[in-house]
C-alpha positions, -999 to +999 in steps of 0.1 A: +424-677-330+402-664-293+414-676-260+396-684-232+396-654-211+409-655-174+379-644-147+387-610-132+388-623-094+397-655-079+370-687-087+361-682-051+357-643-047+316-652-057+304-676-030+282-683-015+261-669-042+287-684-071+306-712-057+339-719-065+327-753-079+301-740-099+323-710-114+350-735-127+326-753-142+308-727-158+339-709-167+363-738-172+341-764-188+311-745-209+327-713-217+356-733-226+336-751-248+315-725-266+353-708-270+369-741-284+340-752-310+340-717-322+380-720-329+371-750-349+347-734-372+365-705-375+394-717-384+388-730-421+363-701-426+398-675-425+377-652-398+401-656-374+416-620-374+379-603-370+368-589-339+344-613-319+315-587-322+320-588-360+316-624-359+283-625-339+265-600-359+279-611-394+266-650-386+236-635-372+228-621-404+237-654-427+220-674-405+251-691-400+234-710-364+262-727-353+290-704-356+264-676-344+256-700-314+293-704-302+304-671-308+274-655-293+280-675-260+314-669-261+306-633-259+283-632-237+299-654-214+328-631-215+306-597-207+286-618-176+321-625-159+328-585-163+296-578-154+300-588-115+327-580-092+331-599-058+328-564-037+294-551-032+285-518-050+257-494-055+255-474-091+264-434-089+264-405-113+247-405-143+239-444-142+220-438-104+202-407-122+188-429-152+177-454-129+156-433-111+144-416-136+134-453-156+124-469-125+118-446-098+149-463-078+171-493-076+144-514-063+119-509-089+146-518-111+155-547-092+117-557-093+119-553-131+153-572-134+143-606-117+105-602-131+123-601-167+148-627-157+119-654-140+097-648-163+120-658-193+107-692-209+140-719-210+171-707-215+187-671-224+202-641-205+186-608-187+204-577-194+206-541-185+213-519-211+210-483-219+195-464-260+212-437-276+194-413-256+209-430-223+174-443-213+175-478-196+155-510-206+154-544-191+155-575-219+158-613-220+174-628-250+168-668-258+202-690-258+231-674-272+212-640-282+221-610-270+226-572-275+244-572-305+218-578-325+197-547-308+210-515-329+215-488-308+219-507-269+245-507-246+249-537-225+252-523-186+251-556-173+238-594-178+232-624-156+229-657-172+198-680-173+209-711-183+206-735-157+247-744-158+251-706-140+228-717-108+216-751-109+246-763-088+241-736-059+200-726-062+184-757-079+152-747-098+150-712-075+158-689-101+143-660-083+165-662-053+192-662-076+183-636-095+182-616-061+206-628-045+226-619-080+213-584-083+221-573-043+258-585-042+276-595-074+261-568-101+293-543-111+283-510-109+315-499-119+316-516-148+277-506-158+289-471-150+315-473-174+296-490-199+264-462-193+294-432-198+298-454-235+261-448-238+261-418-236+295-408-259+318-406-232+345-435-239+347-464-255+322-494-244+342-528-234+345-552-261+356-586-265+397-593-263+410-598-300+418-629-321+455-641-315+473-644-342+484-680-353+519-691-345+544-690-372+543-727-376+508-729-381+508-702-408+531-715-427+517-752-429 
């Protein structure tokens, strides 16, 4: 069974961009519901020992939409929490050089990222990712879809475009939310580590593995 991961910061740490109340609802209720549904679906299928990344990819390949939606949303949200930091940061090192090469500067990347998010119709996610040669791409995915379905891409950052991510604090101002998120909450240290992984320097982030079932449950 997969556990709902703890946030890597306090619930009030991302305010005012994401309020304490909004983060409780988003993490505890929305993310928690996906994890609960995922475990319910996996239990009779005997897939509970597989990494979540494998569950997402395999359920997509075999078009098990219900399993895919819950597995991918559990993975996307866990990555989303990691992609934010309560301490404003700026990219550095090889990632900063790649941003300059692909978007001229950080302002150019922000423009592309916000435009992709604002132009995305309906629910989904906007990503910054690196390909196999280290070139950066901004892309959006619909509903539960993510970069695991794009071979050769390593996700660096993601922002949630589902209305439950921003409506409580920003109402229908998705653009304002994305701009504030990019300027204030983007975790460039995490993105830099992911970029290093894309270049072959260390492992990329992976979801925590499933927990073993209690002995009593295994014997039942």
